[in-house]
DSSP file (Angstrom, degrees, kcal/mol; ACC not computed):
  #  RESIDUE AA STRUCTURE BP1 BP2  ACC     N-H-->O    O-->H-N    N-H-->O    O-->H-N    TCO  KAPPA ALPHA  PHI   PSI    X-CA   Y-CA   Z-CA
    1    1 A X              0   0    0      0, 0.0    20,-1.4     0, 0.0     2,-0.3   0.000 360.0 360.0 360.0 133.0  144.0  194.5  117.6
    2    2 A X  E     -A   20   0A   0     18,-0.2     2,-0.3    20,-0.0    18,-0.2  -0.911 360.0-162.0-132.9 161.1  144.9  192.2  114.8
    3    3 A X  E     -A   19   0A   0     16,-1.6    16,-2.4    -2,-0.3     2,-0.2  -0.982  27.5-108.1-141.2 151.6  143.2  190.3  112.1
    4    4 A X  E     -A   18   0A   0     -2,-0.3    14,-0.2    14,-0.2    13,-0.1  -0.574  39.0-110.7 -76.7 140.0  144.2  187.4  109.9
    5    5 A X        -     0   0    0     12,-1.8     2,-0.3    -2,-0.2    11,-0.1  -0.388  36.3-155.4 -65.6 149.3  144.8  188.1  106.3
    6    6 A X        +     0   0    0     -2,-0.1     2,-0.2    -3,-0.0    -1,-0.0  -0.793  42.3  55.6-122.3 167.7  142.2  186.7  104.0
    7    7 A X  S    S-     0   0    0     -2,-0.3    -2,-0.0     2,-0.1     0, 0.0  -0.597  91.5  -8.4 109.7-171.6  142.3  185.7  100.3
    8    8 A X  S    S+     0   0    0     -2,-0.2     2,-0.3     0, 0.0    -2,-0.0  -0.269  79.5 116.8 -61.6 144.7  144.4  183.4   98.2
    9    9 A X        -     0   0    0      2,-0.1     2,-0.2     7,-0.0    -2,-0.1  -0.867  56.6 -96.0 166.9 163.0  147.4  182.0   99.9
   10   10 A X  S    S+     0   0    0     -2,-0.3     2,-0.0     5,-0.1     5,-0.0  -0.622  75.3  35.2 -96.8 158.4  149.0  178.8  101.0
   11   11 A X  S    S-     0   0    0     -2,-0.2     2,-0.1     5,-0.1    -2,-0.1  -0.115  91.1 -57.1  95.3 168.5  149.0  177.3  104.4
   12   12 A X    >>  -     0   0    0      1,-0.1     3,-1.2    -2,-0.0     4,-1.1  -0.315  57.2 -99.1 -75.2 165.1  146.4  177.1  107.2
   13   13 A X  T 34 S+     0   0    0      1,-0.3     3,-0.3     2,-0.2    -8,-0.1   0.847 125.9  58.9 -52.1 -35.2  144.8  180.2  108.7
   14   14 A X  T 34 S+     0   0    0      1,-0.2    -1,-0.3   -10,-0.1     4,-0.0   0.778 106.0  48.2 -67.9 -24.7  147.3  179.8  111.5
   15   15 A X  T <4 S+     0   0    0     -3,-1.2    -1,-0.2     2,-0.1    -2,-0.2   0.652  90.3  98.5 -89.1 -18.4  150.2  180.0  109.1
   16   16 A X  S  < S-     0   0    0     -4,-1.1    -5,-0.1    -3,-0.3    -7,-0.0  -0.345  86.6 -93.5 -70.3 152.6  149.0  183.1  107.2
   17   17 A X        -     0   0    0    -13,-0.1   -12,-1.8     1,-0.1     2,-0.5  -0.254  33.1-126.2 -65.2 153.2  150.4  186.5  108.2
   18   18 A X  E     -A    4   0A   0    -14,-0.2     2,-0.6    -3,-0.1   -14,-0.2  -0.882  21.0-155.5 -99.0 130.2  148.6  188.6  110.8
   19   19 A X  E     -A    3   0A   0    -16,-2.4   -16,-1.6    -2,-0.5     2,-0.2  -0.931  14.9-129.8-109.0 122.7  147.9  192.1  109.6
   20   20 A X  E     -A    2   0A   0     -2,-0.6     2,-0.6   -18,-0.2    25,-0.5  -0.459  13.0-130.4 -72.9 135.5  147.5  194.8  112.3
   21   21 A X  E     +b   45   0B   0    -20,-1.4    25,-0.2    -2,-0.2     3,-0.1  -0.779  32.3 168.9 -83.7 123.8  144.4  197.0  112.2
   22   22 A X  E     +     0   0B   0     23,-2.1    14,-2.8    -2,-0.6    15,-0.5   0.546  60.7  53.1-115.1 -11.6  145.6  200.5  112.5
   23   23 A X  E     -bC  46  35B   0     22,-1.8    24,-1.9    12,-0.2     2,-0.5  -0.991  68.8-160.0-128.0 124.2  142.5  202.5  111.6
   24   24 A X  E     - C   0  34B   0     10,-2.7    10,-2.6    -2,-0.4     2,-0.7  -0.892  12.1-150.4-110.7 128.9  139.2  201.9  113.4
   25   25 A X        -     0   0    0     -2,-0.5     8,-0.1     8,-0.2     3,-0.1  -0.875  11.4-162.7 -89.8 116.3  135.7  202.8  112.2
   26   26 A X        +     0   0    0     -2,-0.7     2,-0.3     6,-0.4    -1,-0.1   0.813  69.0   8.0 -75.8 -28.6  133.7  203.3  115.4
   27   27 A X  S >  S-     0   0    0      0, 0.0     3,-1.9     0, 0.0    52,-0.2  -0.995  87.6 -91.1-150.9 147.9  130.2  203.1  113.8
   28   28 A X  T 3  S+     0   0    0     -2,-0.3     3,-0.1     1,-0.2    -2,-0.0  -0.388 113.8  27.8 -57.4 135.3  128.7  202.1  110.5
   29   29 A X  T 3  S+     0   0    0      1,-0.3    -1,-0.2    -2,-0.1    47,-0.1   0.379  83.2 145.5  91.1  -4.4  128.4  205.2  108.3
   30   30 A X    <   -     0   0    0     -3,-1.9    -1,-0.3     1,-0.1    47,-0.2  -0.412  40.3-154.6 -64.7 141.2  131.3  207.1  110.0
   31   31 A X  S    S+     0   0    0     45,-1.8    35,-2.5    -3,-0.1    36,-0.7   0.434  75.5  53.8 -96.2  -0.5  133.1  209.3  107.5
   32   32 A X  E     - D   0  65B   0     44,-1.1    -6,-0.4    33,-0.3     2,-0.3  -0.940  68.8-146.8-129.3 155.0  136.3  209.3  109.6
   33   33 A X  E     - D   0  64B   0     31,-3.0    31,-2.4    -2,-0.3     2,-0.4  -0.832  19.2-125.9-114.7 156.7  138.5  206.5  111.0
   34   34 A X  E     -CD  24  63B   0    -10,-2.6   -10,-2.7    -2,-0.3     2,-0.4  -0.887  22.3-119.9-107.8 130.7  140.4  206.7  114.3
   35   35 A X  E     -C   23   0B   0     27,-2.7    26,-2.8    -2,-0.4   -12,-0.2  -0.567  15.6-160.9 -71.2 124.2  144.2  205.9  114.4
   36   36 A X  S    S-     0   0    0    -14,-2.8     2,-0.3    -2,-0.4    -1,-0.2   0.489  78.0  -1.6 -82.9  -5.5  144.8  202.9  116.8
   37   37 A X  S    S-     0   0    0    -15,-0.5     2,-0.1    22,-0.1    24,-0.1  -0.941 104.0 -59.3-164.2 172.6  148.5  204.0  117.0
   38   38 A X        -     0   0    0     -2,-0.3     2,-0.4    22,-0.1    21,-0.2  -0.452  61.0-151.9 -60.3 135.3  150.8  206.7  115.6
   39   39 A X  B     -G   58   0C   0     19,-3.3    19,-2.0    -2,-0.1     2,-0.2  -0.898  12.8-151.7-118.3 140.5  150.7  206.3  111.8
   40   40 A X        -     0   0    0     -2,-0.4    14,-0.2    17,-0.2    16,-0.1  -0.665  47.5 -79.8 -93.1 158.5  153.3  207.1  109.2
   41   41 A X  S    S+     0   0    0     -2,-0.2     2,-0.3    14,-0.1    14,-0.2  -0.322  91.4  64.1 -58.3 145.0  152.1  208.1  105.6
   42   42 A X  E    S- E   0  54B   0     12,-1.6    12,-2.9    50,-0.1     2,-0.2  -0.804  89.5 -20.3 133.3-173.2  151.2  205.0  103.6
   43   43 A X  E     - E   0  53B   0     10,-0.3     2,-0.4    -2,-0.3    10,-0.2  -0.453  55.0-177.9 -74.6 137.6  148.7  202.1  103.5
   44   44 A X  E     - E   0  52B   0      8,-2.1     8,-2.6    -2,-0.2     2,-0.2  -0.998  25.9-120.8-139.7 139.1  146.9  201.1  106.7
   45   45 A X  E     -bE  21  51B   0    -25,-0.5   -23,-2.1    -2,-0.4   -22,-1.8  -0.586  27.2-145.4 -80.0 136.8  144.4  198.3  107.4
   46   46 A X  E >   -b   23   0B   0      4,-2.7     3,-2.4    -2,-0.2   -22,-0.2  -0.640  26.3-110.3 -99.1 162.0  140.9  199.4  108.6
   47   47 A X  T 3  S+     0   0    0    -24,-1.9   -23,-0.1     1,-0.3    -1,-0.1   0.714 119.8  59.4 -62.6 -17.6  138.8  197.5  111.1
   48   48 A X  T 3  S-     0   0    0      2,-0.1    -1,-0.3     0, 0.0     3,-0.1   0.444 122.7-104.9 -90.3   1.4  136.5  196.7  108.2
   49   49 A X  S <  S+     0   0    0     -3,-2.4    -2,-0.1     1,-0.3     2,-0.1   0.389  82.7 120.5  95.8  -5.4  139.2  194.9  106.3
   50   50 A X        -     0   0    0     -5,-0.0    -4,-2.7     1,-0.0     2,-0.4  -0.258  59.5-123.5 -83.3 175.0  139.8  197.8  103.8
   51   51 A X  E     -E   45   0B   0     -6,-0.2     2,-0.4    -3,-0.1    -6,-0.2  -0.991  21.5-171.8-122.4 134.8  143.0  199.7  103.2
   52   52 A X  E     -E   44   0B   0     -8,-2.6    -8,-2.1    -2,-0.4     2,-0.8  -0.977  18.5-138.2-122.3 136.0  143.3  203.5  103.4
   53   53 A X  E     -E   43   0B   0     -2,-0.4   -10,-0.3   -10,-0.2     2,-0.1  -0.848  18.2-145.2 -97.5 112.3  146.4  205.4  102.4
   54   54 A X  E     -E   42   0B   0    -12,-2.9   -12,-1.6    -2,-0.8    39,-0.2  -0.487   3.0-154.3 -73.1 148.1  147.3  208.1  104.9
   55   55 A X  S    S+     0   0    0     37,-1.9     2,-0.3   -14,-0.2   -14,-0.1   0.525  72.1   9.4-101.6  -8.0  148.7  211.2  103.3
   56   56 A X  S    S-     0   0    0     36,-0.5    -1,-0.1   -16,-0.1   -14,-0.1  -0.956  98.1 -64.3-158.8 168.2  150.6  212.5  106.4
   57   57 A X        -     0   0    0     -2,-0.3     2,-0.4   -16,-0.1   -17,-0.2  -0.362  49.8-164.4 -60.6 142.5  151.7  211.4  109.9
   58   58 A X  B     -G   39   0C   0    -19,-2.0   -19,-3.3   -21,-0.1     2,-0.1  -0.998  12.6-131.3-131.6 129.1  148.6  210.9  112.2
   59   59 A X    >   -     0   0    0     -2,-0.4     3,-2.3   -21,-0.2   -24,-0.3  -0.413  39.6 -80.5 -79.0 154.5  148.9  210.6  115.9
   60   60 A X  T 3  S+     0   0    0      1,-0.3   -24,-0.2    -2,-0.1    -1,-0.1  -0.224 118.6  17.4 -48.9 132.1  147.2  207.9  118.1
   61   61 A X  T 3  S+     0   0    0    -26,-2.8    -1,-0.3     1,-0.3   -25,-0.1   0.300  97.7 123.5  86.8 -11.3  143.5  208.7  118.6
   62   62 A X    <   -     0   0    0     -3,-2.3   -27,-2.7   -28,-0.1    -1,-0.3  -0.398  61.5-107.5 -84.6 165.5  143.3  211.3  115.7
   63   63 A X  E     -DF  34  95B   0     32,-0.8    32,-2.6   -29,-0.2     2,-0.4  -0.662  24.7-168.0-100.7 147.2  140.9  211.1  112.8
   64   64 A X  E     -DF  33  94B   0    -31,-2.4   -31,-3.0    -2,-0.3     2,-0.2  -0.993  34.2-106.8-128.4 135.9  141.6  210.2  109.2
   65   65 A X  E     -D   32   0B   0     28,-2.5    27,-3.0    -2,-0.4   -33,-0.3  -0.449  20.5-158.6 -62.6 125.1  139.0  210.8  106.4
   66   66 A X  S    S-     0   0    0    -35,-2.5     2,-0.3    -2,-0.2   -34,-0.2   0.719  78.0  -2.1 -77.5 -22.0  137.6  207.4  105.3
   67   67 A X  S    S-     0   0    0    -36,-0.7    25,-0.1    23,-0.1     2,-0.1  -0.909 102.0 -61.6-153.0 174.1  136.6  209.0  101.9
   68   68 A X        -     0   0    0     -2,-0.3     2,-0.5    23,-0.1    22,-0.2  -0.451  50.5-155.2 -65.1 138.3  136.7  212.4  100.2
   69   69 A X  B     -H   89   0D   0     20,-3.2    20,-2.5    -2,-0.1    18,-0.1  -0.976  10.1-132.8-120.6 124.4  134.7  214.9  102.2
   70   70 A X    >   -     0   0    0     -2,-0.5     3,-2.3    18,-0.2    15,-0.3  -0.330  37.9 -83.2 -71.2 152.7  133.2  218.0  100.4
   71   71 A X  T 3  S+     0   0    0      1,-0.3    15,-0.2    15,-0.1    -1,-0.1  -0.367 118.6  12.4 -57.3 135.5  133.5  221.5  101.8
   72   72 A X  T 3  S+     0   0    0     13,-3.3    -1,-0.3     1,-0.3     2,-0.2   0.426  93.3 141.5  73.9   3.9  130.8  222.1  104.3
   73   73 A X    <   -     0   0    0     -3,-2.3    12,-2.6    14,-0.1    -1,-0.3  -0.530  60.1-107.9 -73.1 140.0  129.9  218.3  104.5
   74   74 A X  E     -I   84   0E   0     10,-0.2     2,-0.5    -2,-0.2    10,-0.3  -0.484  29.3-139.7 -65.9 135.4  129.0  217.1  107.9
   75   75 A X  E     -I   83   0E   0      8,-3.1     7,-3.0    -2,-0.2     8,-0.7  -0.880  16.1-154.5-103.4 128.9  131.8  214.9  109.4
   76   76 A X  E     +I   81   0E   0     -2,-0.5   -45,-1.8     5,-0.3   -44,-1.1  -0.915  18.7 169.3-115.4 126.8  130.6  211.8  111.3
   77   77 A X  E >  S-I   80   0E   0      3,-2.6     3,-1.7    -2,-0.5   -44,-0.1  -0.999  74.2  -0.6-130.4 132.5  132.4  210.0  114.1
   78   78 A X  T 3  S-     0   0    0     -2,-0.4    -1,-0.1     1,-0.3   -50,-0.1   0.823 131.5 -58.4  55.9  32.9  130.9  207.3  116.3
   79   79 A X  T 3  S+     0   0    0    -52,-0.2     2,-0.4     1,-0.2    -1,-0.3   0.534 119.4  97.7  78.9   8.1  127.6  207.8  114.5
   80   80 A X  E <  S-I   77   0E   0     -3,-1.7    -3,-2.6     0, 0.0     2,-0.3  -0.973  78.5-110.0-131.5 144.7  127.3  211.5  115.3
   81   81 A X  E     +I   76   0E   0     -2,-0.4    -5,-0.3    -5,-0.2     3,-0.1  -0.540  30.8 179.6 -68.9 130.8  128.1  214.7  113.4
   82   82 A X  E     -     0   0E   0     -7,-3.0     2,-0.3     1,-0.4    22,-0.2   0.370  58.5 -55.5-112.6  -0.4  131.1  216.4  115.0
   83   83 A X  E     -I   75   0E   0     -8,-0.7    -8,-3.1    19,-0.2    -1,-0.4  -0.970  61.6 -73.3 155.4-166.4  131.4  219.3  112.7
   84   84 A X  E     -IJ  74 101E   0     17,-2.7    17,-2.8    -2,-0.3   -10,-0.2  -0.948  40.7-105.5-128.4 146.0  131.7  220.3  109.0
   85   85 A X  E     - J   0 100E   0    -12,-2.6   -13,-3.3    -2,-0.3    15,-0.3  -0.520  20.8-157.3 -68.0 136.0  134.6  220.2  106.6
   86   86 A X  S    S-     0   0    0     13,-1.8     2,-0.3    -2,-0.2    -1,-0.1   0.534  76.6  -2.7 -89.6 -11.2  136.0  223.7  106.0
   87   87 A X  S    S-     0   0    0     12,-0.6     2,-0.2   -17,-0.1   -15,-0.1  -0.925 105.0 -52.7-161.3 177.6  137.5  222.6  102.7
   88   88 A X        -     0   0    0     -2,-0.3     2,-0.5   -17,-0.1   -18,-0.2  -0.486  51.8-163.4 -62.3 128.2  137.8  219.5  100.5
   89   89 A X  B     -H   69   0D   0    -20,-2.5   -20,-3.2    -2,-0.2     2,-0.1  -0.979  10.8-141.8-115.6 120.5  139.4  216.7  102.6
   90   90 A X    >   -     0   0    0     -2,-0.5     3,-2.1   -22,-0.2   -25,-0.3  -0.448  32.3 -87.0 -82.5 154.5  140.8  213.8  100.6
   91   91 A X  T 3  S+     0   0    0      1,-0.3   -25,-0.2   -25,-0.1    -1,-0.1  -0.346 117.2  24.6 -58.1 136.5  140.5  210.2  101.8
   92   92 A X  T 3  S+     0   0    0    -27,-3.0   -37,-1.9     1,-0.3   -36,-0.5   0.355  92.4 129.9  84.7  -3.0  143.4  209.4  104.1
   93   93 A X    <   -     0   0    0     -3,-2.1   -28,-2.5   -39,-0.2    -1,-0.3  -0.573  67.9-103.6 -83.4 146.2  144.0  213.0  105.1
   94   94 A X  E     -F   64   0B   0     -2,-0.2     2,-0.6   -30,-0.2   -30,-0.3  -0.472  33.3-148.3 -65.5 134.4  144.2  213.9  108.8
   95   95 A X  E     +F   63   0B   0    -32,-2.6   -32,-0.8    -2,-0.2     2,-0.2  -0.942  42.1 118.6-112.1 116.9  141.0  215.5  110.0
   96   96 A X  S >> S-     0   0    0     -2,-0.6     3,-2.0   -34,-0.1     4,-1.0  -0.809  78.9 -53.9-159.1-164.8  141.4  218.1  112.8
   97   97 A X  T 34 S+     0   0    0      1,-0.3     5,-0.1    -2,-0.2    10,-0.0   0.653 122.4  67.8 -65.2 -14.5  140.8  221.8  113.5
   98   98 A X  T 34 S+     0   0    0      1,-0.2    -1,-0.3    11,-0.1     3,-0.1   0.692 123.2  12.8 -78.6 -15.1  142.8  222.9  110.4
   99   99 A X  T <4 S+     0   0    0     -3,-2.0   -13,-1.8     1,-0.2   -12,-0.6   0.267 119.6  71.6-140.5  12.0  140.1  221.4  108.1
  100  100 A X  E  <  -J   85   0E   0     -4,-1.0     2,-0.4   -15,-0.3   -15,-0.2  -0.998  56.3-165.2-134.2 127.4  137.1  220.8  110.5
  101  101 A X  E     -J   84   0E   0    -17,-2.8   -17,-2.7    -2,-0.4     2,-0.1  -0.949  24.9-120.6-114.2 132.9  134.9  223.4  112.1
  102  102 A X        -     0   0    0     -2,-0.4   -19,-0.2   -19,-0.2     5,-0.2  -0.462  10.2-153.8 -63.9 138.8  132.6  222.6  115.0
  103  103 A X  S    S+     0   0    0     -2,-0.1    -1,-0.1   -21,-0.1   -20,-0.1   0.383  93.7  41.2 -89.0   3.3  129.0  223.3  114.2
  104  104 A X  S    S+     0   0    0      1,-0.3     2,-0.3   -22,-0.2    -1,-0.1   0.715 118.3  22.7-122.5 -34.8  128.3  223.7  117.9
  105  105 A X  S    S-     0   0    0      0, 0.0    -1,-0.3     0, 0.0    -3,-0.2  -0.875  91.3 -82.1-131.7 165.7  131.2  225.7  119.5
  106  106 A X        -     0   0    0     -2,-0.3     2,-0.5    -3,-0.1    -3,-0.1  -0.454  42.4-145.8 -65.3 137.3  133.9  228.1  118.2
  107  107 A X        -     0   0    0      8,-0.2     2,-0.4    -5,-0.2    -1,-0.0  -0.940   6.6-150.5-108.5 124.6  136.8  226.3  116.7
  108  108 A X        -     0   0    0     -2,-0.5     7,-0.2     1,-0.0     6,-0.1  -0.791  14.3-133.7 -96.1 134.0  140.3  227.8  117.1
  109  109 A X     >  -     0   0    0      5,-1.8     4,-1.0    -2,-0.4     3,-0.3  -0.310  22.3-110.9 -76.4 164.4  142.8  227.1  114.4
  110  110 A X  T  4 S+     0   0    0      1,-0.2     2,-1.1     2,-0.1    -1,-0.1   0.717 103.0  81.8 -65.7 -19.9  146.4  226.1  115.1
  111  111 A X  T  4 S-     0   0    0      1,-0.1    -1,-0.2     3,-0.1     3,-0.2  -0.235 125.2 -60.2 -91.0  50.2  147.7  229.5  113.8
  112  112 A X  T  4 S-     0   0    0     -2,-1.1    -1,-0.1    -3,-0.3    -2,-0.1   0.589  93.2 -59.2  96.9  11.9  147.1  231.6  116.9
  113  113 A X  S  < S+     0   0    0     -4,-1.0    -1,-0.2     1,-0.2    -3,-0.1   0.632  75.3 160.8  97.7  12.1  143.4  231.3  117.5
  114  114 A X              0   0    0     -3,-0.2    -5,-1.8     1,-0.1    -1,-0.2  -0.344 360.0 360.0 -64.2 152.8  141.7  232.7  114.3
  115  115 A X              0   0    0     -7,-0.2    -8,-0.2    -9,-0.0    -1,-0.1   0.445 360.0 360.0-103.2 360.0  138.1  231.7  113.9
């Protein structure tokens, strides 16, 4: 998925650079974005036209915080709560079982299955 750059610049829209969208917001109000490819740390374009700076590598299909998320705050993906933040999660940070607990099923951590 790509989008044309907008804003000041010379040339016609066809001559302006194409900026790839690498983070997708699945529904309005989502607090996480989904990686459209493997991402390196740094600035990435969202499907809404914003830029989010990822703080670490993020694999294709994984979630990134769209904004700071407070401890115990519900995390929303595709318009539905998928769990709660277990600690402060900064905008651009990878969101997974190390900082997200399911509110519905037991979540096992990467460190050997602690709950």
